[in-house]
C-alpha atoms as a printed R data frame, in Angstrom:
    type eleno elety resid chain resno       x       y       z
1   ATOM     1    CA   MET     A     1  -1.932  26.316  10.351
2   ATOM     2    CA   LEU     A     2  -0.611  24.415  13.356
3   ATOM     3    CA   LEU     A     3   2.963  24.694  12.072
4   ATOM     4    CA   ALA     A     4   2.482  28.383  11.298
5   ATOM     5    CA   TYR     A     5   1.312  28.954  14.873
6   ATOM     6    CA   LEU     A     6   3.937  26.848  16.604
7   ATOM     7    CA   PHE     A     7   6.926  27.949  14.596
8   ATOM     8    CA   TYR     A     8   6.145  31.516  13.525
9   ATOM     9    CA   ARG     A     9   3.059  32.783  15.376
10  ATOM    10    CA   SER     A    10   1.986  34.471  12.196
11  ATOM    11    CA   ILE     A    11  -0.960  34.082   9.942
12  ATOM    12    CA   TYR     A    12   1.226  35.102   7.022
13  ATOM    13    CA   ALA     A    13   3.139  31.817   7.345
14  ATOM    14    CA   VAL     A    14   0.002  29.826   6.458
15  ATOM    15    CA   PRO     A    15   0.133  30.396   2.647
16  ATOM    16    CA   ILE     A    16   3.877  29.839   2.738
17  ATOM    17    CA   LEU     A    17   3.521  26.477   4.432
18  ATOM    18    CA   ALA     A    18   0.374  25.499   2.553
19  ATOM    19    CA   PRO     A    19   2.312  23.673  -0.205
20  ATOM    20    CA   LEU     A    20   3.400  21.095   2.359
21  ATOM    21    CA   VAL     A    21  -0.159  19.690   1.998
22  ATOM    22    CA   ILE     A    22   0.807  18.360  -1.401
23  ATOM    23    CA   PRO     A    23   3.625  15.957  -0.306
24  ATOM    24    CA   VAL     A    24   1.624  14.900   2.767
25  ATOM    25    CA   TYR     A    25  -1.318  14.095   0.527
26  ATOM    26    CA   ARG     A    26   0.932  12.127  -1.896
27  ATOM    27    CA   MET     A    27   2.453  10.172   0.967
28  ATOM    28    CA   GLU     A    28  -0.991   9.271   2.277
29  ATOM    29    CA   GLN     A    29  -2.089   8.182  -1.191
30  ATOM    30    CA   ASP     A    30   1.040   6.109  -1.599
31  ATOM    31    CA   ARG     A    31   0.406   4.510   1.834
32  ATOM    32    CA   LYS     A    32  -3.233   3.676   0.814
33  ATOM    33    CA   LYS     A    33  -2.086   2.337  -2.522
34  ATOM    34    CA   ARG     A    34   0.546   0.180  -0.806
35  ATOM    35    CA   MET     A    35  -1.971  -1.229   1.693
36  ATOM    36    CA   ARG     A    36  -4.533  -1.837  -1.048
37  ATOM    37    CA   ARG     A    37  -1.954  -3.751  -3.153
38  ATOM    38    CA   LEU     A    38  -0.867  -5.802  -0.082
39  ATOM    39    CA   HIS     A    39  -4.478  -6.761   0.653
40  ATOM    40    CA   LEU     A    40  -5.045  -7.680  -3.002
41  ATOM    41    CA   GLU     A    41  -1.859  -9.817  -3.077
42  ATOM    42    CA   GLN     A    42  -2.973 -11.725   0.008
43  ATOM    43    CA   GLN     A    43  -6.415 -12.329  -1.491
44  ATOM    44    CA   PHE     A    44  -4.789 -13.301  -4.779
45  ATOM    45    CA   LYS     A    45  -2.714 -15.914  -2.929
46  ATOM    46    CA   ASP     A    46  -5.945 -17.548  -1.767
47  ATOM    47    CA   ALA     A    47  -7.341 -17.353  -5.340
48  ATOM    48    CA   MET     A    48  -4.236 -19.036  -6.761
49  ATOM    49    CA   GLN     A    49  -4.596 -21.886  -4.216
50  ATOM    50    CA   ALA     A    50  -8.320 -22.273  -4.959
51  ATOM    51    CA   MET     A    51  -7.688 -22.199  -8.737
52  ATOM    52    CA   THR     A    52  -4.893 -24.749  -8.488
53  ATOM    53    CA   SER     A    53  -7.190 -27.101  -6.468
54  ATOM    54    CA   ALA     A    54  -9.949 -26.683  -9.076
55  ATOM    55    CA   LEU     A    55  -7.534 -27.593 -11.895
56  ATOM    56    CA   GLN     A    56  -6.288 -30.643  -9.904
57  ATOM    57    CA   ALA     A    57  -9.859 -31.738  -9.517
58  ATOM    58    CA   GLY     A    58 -10.168 -31.852 -13.326
59  ATOM    59    CA   TYR     A    59 -11.923 -28.591 -14.084
60  ATOM    60    CA   SER     A    60 -11.070 -26.761 -17.265
61  ATOM    61    CA   VAL     A    61  -9.384 -23.352 -16.861
62  ATOM    62    CA   GLU     A    62 -12.660 -21.503 -17.639
63  ATOM    63    CA   ASN     A    63 -14.619 -23.586 -15.068
64  ATOM    64    CA   ALA     A    64 -11.734 -23.243 -12.584
65  ATOM    65    CA   ILE     A    65 -12.097 -19.474 -12.851
66  ATOM    66    CA   ARG     A    66 -15.850 -19.731 -12.117
67  ATOM    67    CA   GLU     A    67 -15.200 -21.956  -9.119
68  ATOM    68    CA   THR     A    68 -12.547 -19.615  -7.826
69  ATOM    69    CA   CYS     A    69 -14.884 -16.698  -8.245
70  ATOM    70    CA   SER     A    70 -17.472 -18.480  -6.133
71  ATOM    71    CA   ASP     A    71 -14.869 -19.434  -3.489
72  ATOM    72    CA   MET     A    72 -13.592 -15.827  -3.227
73  ATOM    73    CA   ALA     A    73 -17.166 -14.495  -2.938
74  ATOM    74    CA   HIS     A    74 -17.742 -16.780   0.013
75  ATOM    75    CA   MET     A    75 -14.364 -15.947   1.613
76  ATOM    76    CA   TYR     A    76 -14.215 -12.190   1.141
77  ATOM    77    CA   GLY     A    77 -17.804 -11.293   0.125
78  ATOM    78    CA   LYS     A    78 -19.037 -10.261  -3.379
79  ATOM    79    CA   ASP     A    79 -17.620  -6.801  -2.824
80  ATOM    80    CA   GLY     A    80 -14.150  -8.052  -1.925
81  ATOM    81    CA   MET     A    81 -11.391  -6.898  -4.304
82  ATOM    82    CA   ILE     A    82 -10.451 -10.346  -5.568
83  ATOM    83    CA   ALA     A    83 -14.017 -11.479  -5.770
84  ATOM    84    CA   ARG     A    84 -14.861  -8.488  -8.021
85  ATOM    85    CA   GLU     A    85 -11.823  -9.118 -10.159
86  ATOM    86    CA   PHE     A    86 -12.734 -12.793 -10.707
87  ATOM    87    CA   ALA     A    87 -16.356 -11.885 -11.389
88  ATOM    88    CA   TYR     A    88 -14.994  -9.578 -14.125
89  ATOM    89    CA   MET     A    89 -12.925 -12.514 -15.450
90  ATOM    90    CA   VAL     A    90 -16.005 -14.778 -15.536
91  ATOM    91    CA   GLN     A    91 -17.825 -12.127 -17.566
92  ATOM    92    CA   GLY     A    92 -14.817 -11.783 -19.765
93  ATOM    93    CA   VAL     A    93 -14.783 -15.534 -20.490
94  ATOM    94    CA   ARG     A    94 -18.465 -15.307 -21.448
95  ATOM    95    CA   ASN     A    95 -17.593 -12.525 -23.839
96  ATOM    96    CA   ASN     A    96 -15.040 -14.765 -25.554
97  ATOM    97    CA   HIS     A    97 -11.871 -13.331 -23.995
98  ATOM    98    CA   THR     A    98  -9.194 -15.961 -23.281
99  ATOM    99    CA   PRO     A    99  -8.369 -16.716 -19.587
100 ATOM   100    CA   GLU     A   100  -4.704 -15.803 -20.207
101 ATOM   101    CA   GLN     A   101  -5.675 -12.359 -21.478
102 ATOM   102    CA   LEU     A   102  -7.865 -11.758 -18.461
103 ATOM   103    CA   MET     A   103  -5.261 -12.968 -15.978
104 ATOM   104    CA   GLU     A   104  -2.559 -10.849 -17.582
105 ATOM   105    CA   ASP     A   105  -4.841  -7.827 -17.562
106 ATOM   106    CA   LEU     A   106  -5.570  -8.329 -13.832
107 ATOM   107    CA   ALA     A   107  -1.823  -8.647 -13.171
108 ATOM   108    CA   PHE     A   108  -1.040  -5.477 -15.127
109 ATOM   109    CA   ARG     A   109  -3.726  -3.377 -13.439
110 ATOM   110    CA   SER     A   110  -2.727  -4.538  -9.966
111 ATOM   111    CA   GLY     A   111   0.737  -3.029 -10.157
112 ATOM   112    CA   SER     A   112   2.056  -6.004  -8.229
113 ATOM   113    CA   GLU     A   113   5.302  -7.586  -9.319
114 ATOM   114    CA   ASP     A   114   4.239 -10.989  -7.962
115 ATOM   115    CA   MET     A   115   0.855 -10.975  -9.700
116 ATOM   116    CA   THR     A   116   2.514  -9.804 -12.974
117 ATOM   117    CA   GLU     A   117   4.959 -12.741 -12.723
118 ATOM   118    CA   PHE     A   118   2.104 -15.155 -12.139
119 ATOM   119    CA   GLY     A   119   0.072 -13.683 -14.975
120 ATOM   120    CA   GLY     A   120   3.008 -14.036 -17.398
121 ATOM   121    CA   LEU     A   121   3.622 -17.658 -16.450
122 ATOM   122    CA   PHE     A   122  -0.089 -18.405 -16.661
123 ATOM   123    CA   GLY     A   123  -0.268 -16.948 -20.136
124 ATOM   124    CA   ILE     A   124   2.804 -18.855 -21.301
125 ATOM   125    CA   ALA     A   125   1.668 -22.152 -19.898
126 ATOM   126    CA   LYS     A   126  -1.854 -21.780 -21.355
127 ATOM   127    CA   ARG     A   127  -0.631 -20.836 -24.830
128 ATOM   128    CA   THR     A   128   2.064 -23.440 -25.092
129 ATOM   129    CA   GLY     A   129  -0.081 -26.268 -23.774
130 ATOM   130    CA   GLY     A   130   2.231 -27.158 -20.855
131 ATOM   131    CA   ASN     A   131   1.252 -28.860 -17.650
132 ATOM   132    CA   LEU     A   132  -0.710 -25.906 -16.381
133 ATOM   133    CA   THR     A   133  -1.594 -27.426 -13.016
134 ATOM   134    CA   GLU     A   134   2.014 -28.302 -12.090
135 ATOM   135    CA   ILE     A   135   3.366 -24.978 -13.353
136 ATOM   136    CA   LEU     A   136   0.776 -22.993 -11.415
137 ATOM   137    CA   LYS     A   137   1.374 -25.127  -8.341
138 ATOM   138    CA   SER     A   138   5.122 -24.583  -8.431
139 ATOM   139    CA   CYS     A   139   4.812 -20.875  -9.282
140 ATOM   140    CA   GLY     A   140   2.083 -20.394  -6.729
141 ATOM   141    CA   SER     A   141   4.119 -21.987  -3.972
142 ATOM   142    CA   THR     A   142   7.046 -19.644  -4.546
143 ATOM   143    CA   ILE     A   143   4.793 -16.555  -4.776
144 ATOM   144    CA   CYS     A   144   2.854 -17.615  -1.610
145 ATOM   145    CA   GLU     A   145   6.065 -17.879   0.345
146 ATOM   146    CA   LYS     A   146   7.091 -14.431  -0.794
147 ATOM   147    CA   LEU     A   147   3.694 -12.972   0.089
148 ATOM   148    CA   ASP     A   148   3.764 -14.616   3.490
149 ATOM   149    CA   THR     A   149   7.173 -13.088   4.147
150 ATOM   150    CA   LYS     A   150   5.918  -9.688   2.973
151 ATOM   151    CA   LYS     A   151   2.922  -9.965   5.281
152 ATOM   152    CA   GLU     A   152   5.107 -10.790   8.245
153 ATOM   153    CA   ILE     A   153   7.353  -7.791   7.523
154 ATOM   154    CA   GLU     A   154   4.324  -5.524   7.112
155 ATOM   155    CA   THR     A   155   2.994  -6.697  10.461
156 ATOM   156    CA   VAL     A   156   6.271  -5.918  12.196
157 ATOM   157    CA   MET     A   157   6.614  -2.549  10.423
158 ATOM   158    CA   ALA     A   158   3.059  -1.485  11.344
159 ATOM   159    CA   ALA     A   159   4.086  -1.207  14.999
160 ATOM   160    CA   LYS     A   160   7.175   0.744  14.035
161 ATOM   161    CA   ARG     A   161   5.100   3.049  11.850
162 ATOM   162    CA   LEU     A   162   2.846   3.808  14.810
163 ATOM   163    CA   GLU     A   163   5.890   4.629  16.898
164 ATOM   164    CA   GLY     A   164   7.072   6.850  14.110
165 ATOM   165    CA   ARG     A   165   3.723   8.717  13.967
166 ATOM   166    CA   ILE     A   166   3.984   9.296  17.725
167 ATOM   167    CA   MET     A   167   7.523  10.591  17.406
168 ATOM   168    CA   ASP     A   168   6.377  12.889  14.618
169 ATOM   169    CA   VAL     A   169   3.801  14.517  16.969
170 ATOM   170    CA   ILE     A   170   6.051  14.765  20.052
171 ATOM   171    CA   PRO     A   171   8.101  17.904  18.963
172 ATOM   172    CA   CYS     A   172   4.942  19.913  18.277
173 ATOM   173    CA   ALA     A   173   3.337  18.637  21.509
174 ATOM   174    CA   ILE     A   174   6.431  19.731  23.518
175 ATOM   175    CA   ILE     A   175   6.349  23.217  22.023
176 ATOM   176    CA   LEU     A   176   2.661  23.548  22.664
177 ATOM   177    CA   TYR     A   177   2.977  22.245  26.219
178 ATOM   178    CA   ILE     A   178   5.726  24.643  27.067
179 ATOM   179    CA   ASP     A   179   3.961  27.519  25.494
180 ATOM   180    CA   ILE     A   180   0.834  26.792  27.569
181 ATOM   181    CA   SER     A   181   2.652  26.073  30.843
182 ATOM   182    CA   SER     A   182   5.207  28.862  30.485
183 ATOM   183    CA   PRO     A   183   3.639  31.733  28.491
184 ATOM   184    CA   GLY     A   184   6.270  33.858  26.843
185 ATOM   185    CA   PHE     A   185   9.057  31.294  27.031
186 ATOM   186    CA   PHE     A   186   9.438  31.299  23.229
187 ATOM   187    CA   ARG     A   187   8.642  34.979  22.723
188 ATOM   188    CA   CYS     A   188  12.178  35.855  21.688
189 ATOM   189    CA   LEU     A   189  11.904  33.431  18.747
190 ATOM   190    CA   TYR     A   190   8.947  35.194  17.117
191 ATOM   191    CA   HIS     A   191   8.528  38.332  15.056
192 ATOM   192    CA   ASN     A   192  12.215  38.990  14.596
193 ATOM   193    CA   ILE     A   193  14.725  38.007  11.871
194 ATOM   194    CA   LEU     A   194  16.996  35.841  14.048
195 ATOM   195    CA   GLY     A   195  14.045  34.025  15.542
196 ATOM   196    CA   VAL     A   196  12.544  33.308  12.137
197 ATOM   197    CA   ILE     A   197  15.859  31.882  10.929
198 ATOM   198    CA   VAL     A   198  16.211  29.685  13.969
199 ATOM   199    CA   MET     A   199  12.625  28.418  13.734
200 ATOM   200    CA   THR     A   200  12.962  27.803  10.020
201 ATOM   201    CA   VAL     A   201  16.067  25.678  10.563
202 ATOM   202    CA   CYS     A   202  14.190  23.732  13.264
203 ATOM   203    CA   LEU     A   203  11.168  23.263  11.038
204 ATOM   204    CA   THR     A   204  13.372  22.050   8.135
205 ATOM   205    CA   ALA     A   205  15.140  19.557  10.400
206 ATOM   206    CA   TYR     A   206  11.758  18.409  11.721
207 ATOM   207    CA   LEU     A   207  10.334  17.853   8.309
208 ATOM   208    CA   ALA     A   208  13.540  16.170   7.107
209 ATOM   209    CA   ALA     A   209  13.301  13.768  10.071
210 ATOM   210    CA   ILE     A   210   9.740  12.872   9.156
211 ATOM   211    CA   LEU     A   211  10.684  12.172   5.520
212 ATOM   212    CA   LEU     A   212  13.693  10.054   6.623
213 ATOM   213    CA   SER     A   213  11.435   8.095   8.980
214 ATOM   214    CA   GLU     A   214   8.887   7.434   6.152
215 ATOM   215    CA   LYS     A   215  11.694   6.321   3.795
216 ATOM   216    CA   ILE     A   216  13.144   3.963   6.409
217 ATOM   217    CA   MET     A   217   9.700   2.445   6.989
218 ATOM   218    CA   SER     A   218   9.044   1.916   3.234
219 ATOM   219    CA   VAL     A   219  10.385  -1.632   2.980
220 ATOM   220    CA   GLU     A   220   9.940  -3.420  -0.374
221 ATOM   221    CA   VAL     A   221  10.286  -7.201  -0.527
């Protein structure tokens, strides 16, 4: 409705521009999914370290999962993402599911490449009877470094995304300001064919700039 008012001054433009809600909604959902996965990965990093410590202390894998569940509940609360996942794994162990199945299931559902890599290595090490502690320690160290790098990049990009959001709003704010301070300044651009064409080109360039900004800010490590 705001775009219809600023660019066309016509209520008939509202249903035409309404489909723009769909990509905006998808972009917002993708952003929430990305942030949720990032938070889960950071919590999973702490879970890996806790689980490795438990294994080094002599716990079996099943008991290490229980200890990690308890540690994550204290660290993030029982409703924390990783605490809920490990509580689910503890229940799975009680129901005679193997730890490697549960870890691989968590990795698959997370959609995280790093967690999927860890789940695969965990399953292989558990099934082949290798030195699980050393394998997890080595793998966990590599993944932790990658997650730390990803977190640093995300922190830097968060400020740039805020700047991008401000830049997205400025063109509309300028049009609105001029329209309020100088009534009739844009009158020649409304309710005529040439004006509609010019404003459509401007709106297209504006939306393309927003999409380009979002693409630039979408950094994958």
